[in-house]
N, C-alpha and C positions, 0 to 999 in steps of 0.2 A: 305466387305464380298461378294465374288462373287460366290463361290461354296456352294452347300447345306451342312449344317453341320450335323454330325451324330446324331442319337437319343441319348439322355443322357444315356439310358440303355445300349448302346453299348460302352460307353467310358471305357477306362482302369481305374481301381480303385484298391485301397487296403482296405481290411476290417480290422479295428483296434478295436477289442473288440465290434463288432457290429455296428461300424460307418463306412460308406462307404465314403472314401475320393477319389475324382476324380483326376487322374494323367494327367493333361493337362497343356498346356502353357498359359501364361497370355493372349496372343493374341487370343487364342481359347476361353478363358473364355469371352472375350469381344465380340467374334462372337455370343455367346449365348445371351449376353445382347442386342445386335443389333436385334437378331431374336425375342426376347421377346418384344422389342419396336415395331417392325414391325407387330407382331401378338399378341397383348395384350389379356390376358385372363380376366375372370371375377374378379380374385384376382391376386395380384402381384406375379410374379415369385420371388423366394428368393434364394440368394446365401450366403452360410456360408464361411467366410474367416478367418481361424484360424489354429493354430498349436497344440502343446501339451496342451495349456491352455484350449481350448475348449474340447479337448478329455478328459482331466482330469475332467473337470466339468461334462461331460456326464457320466463318470465312477461313480462320486459321487452322481449324481442326475438323476434318470430315467426320470423325467419330462423334464429336459433339453435335455437329449438324444433324446427324442421324438421330441423336437423342431428342433434339428439338422437333424433328419431323414426326417422331413417334407420339408426341403429345396430341391429345384430342383438340385442345385449344391453345393458341399462341396469341396473347393479348399484349398491346404496346404499353409497357411501363417505361415511358420515356418519350421525348418529343421527336426524336429522329425518325422513327417509322411513320409518325403522324405527318411530319413535314413532307416526307417522301411521297406518301399517299396523296397528300394535297397537291403536290407538284405534278402528280400524274393525273390530276383531275378527278380523284375519287372522293366520294362523300365520306367524311370522317367524323365520328362522334367526339373523339378526344382520347386522352390517355386513360389507361386502366391501371392505376398504380397498385402495388401490393398492399399498401396501407389502406387505400380506398376500397379495394376488393374485400379485405378483412372487415372493415367497418360496416360495409353494406351487408355482408354475411352475418355479422354479429347482430345487426338490427333485426334481421329476419329470424335469426336463431332465438332472439330474446322472446319472441312470441310463439315460436314453433318448437323450441326445446332441442335444437340441433346441438351436437357436441363437437368439440375440437381437441386435438392432441397437438402440443407445441414441441417441436424437436429442433434443437439448435440454440445458438446464442449462449449467454452465461446464466448461471443460476440466479444471480441478482436481477437480471433483466426478466427472466421468467417469473420470478416471485412478484415483481412489480407489475408485470403484465397480468398475472392472475388477480392481484388486488384490484387493478383498474377495471378488468372485465367483470368481476363479481359485483363491483359497485355500479358500473354503468349498464351492464346487460345481465341482470340476475337470472333471466330465463334461459340464457345460453349456458350450456353445461361444459365444464372443463374436464374432459375425460382423463387427461394426464399431461405431463410435461417432462422433458428430459434434456439436459445439457450434456452432450457427449464430451468426454475429455479431449483436449486439444493435443492429440498424438495419434500414432497408428494404433489400431485396435486389433486384438486377436480375433480369430474366427469365433471363439466362444463369446467374446464381448459383443461382437456384431450380431450374433444370433440372439443374445439376451436383449439387445435393444429392440430387435424386431418382435420378439415375444412380448416385451413390455407394451409395445404399441398395439399389437393384435389383441392382447388380453384386455386392454382398455376399451376396445371396440368403438373408436370415435367415428363420427360421420365424416369429418375432414381431418386429414393430417397436414398441418402447416409445417414446412421445413425452412428454417432460417439459418442456413449454413453459408450463404453467399453464393453468387454465381461465379464459376460453373460447378462448384462442389455440390451444391444442393441438387441440381439436376442430375448429376452423375450418381449421387447417392440414391435418388428415387429410381433411376433407371436400373441400377445394380440390384436393388432390392424389390423391384416391381413384382416379381413372381412370388415373393414371400409375404408381401403385405396384404393383410385381410381388412382393408378399409375401402370405402366407396370412392374417395377422392384424395389425391395427394398433390400438393401445390407448393412450389418453392417461392418464397416471398422476400428473400434477402434481408434488408434492414428493417422490415416492417414491424418486427417484434419490438425493436428499440423505439420506433415511433409511438406505438400504442402503449408502451410501458412508461413513456415520458422520459426515457433515457436519452433519446435523440430528438432534437427539435425539428419539426417538419418545416419545410419551405412554405412560405405563403403561396396560396393557390395561383395567384396571378403570376408569380415568379416562375413556377413550374410550367404553366401554360404558355408563357412567353419563351420557354426554352432555356432558362438560366438556372434550373435546379442544380446542374452540375457545378456551377460556380458557388452556390450556397453551400453545398455539401463538401466541396473541395476546401473551402475556407474553414469549415468546421472540422474536417478530418484530412488534412493534407498528407500526413504520413501514410494513410491507408489508401488514398485515392489518387495520388500524384501520377502513378504510372497509367492508370486507366484513362484519366482525363488529359494528361499532357502528351502521352504517346499513342495509346490505343485510339483515342478520339480522332486525332488528325489522320491516322492511318485508315480509319473507317471511312472518313469523309473522302479521302483520296481514292479509296477503292470504289466508292459510290460514283464519284466523278468519272473515273476511268471506265466503269462498266455501265454508265447511264444508258447508252444505246441498247444494250442487252436488257436492262431493266425495263425500258419503255416497251420493247418488243414482248417481253414476258407478261406485261400488264395490258396489252391491247384489248383483250377480251373483257 
């Protein structure tokens, strides 16, 4: 990153039922990560990385919408916000997926020595992720990793997790708990985390570890990644794709006049 980056308020965006989605490229999103690392604030900068799923959850839950609104950046991991922006005549660079965001960051970290902490997923996935990154990006430093038990945690356990992250002092905290859990976790612990950046990236740990096969790029850009992932994990994704997806599209259709008005500027 050599040139000054624009203020986030100046970035092109699309307003989707009150959610501001920033229309930037993956490399530009990583520019902001680098800037946050270079100029850390009292609390971590937050980036939301989601498509229709996060937008649908925000429609259903005002509390979750508030969490998304509090993030410094909201980038479109998914084709739905990209299509909506294009339909409104906006210039769109494309999707910014969690896996691509991580890859772009790792490439820069390989030469600049940035560090990451990985929180979420399974121990097996985290170990394979560590092996892959150490092999492909030796200059990137793994500050730590932790797979929280899949159950309710006591107050002591929750604090121990935060202490573990803070003691590792990573540049970026990547959270792979799945949406909306990861965004809620970051928001709940925002005031306790002593890290420059915190980002929820869903299944991206699995992609980079090789545990989950990524969709070919052309399939994702054509808007059919959901089909690919549904066929791979139907038990996990059936509700999101078969119920939430159509409900989201129906809401967009019903509210299209309001969406057009909100984006006239």
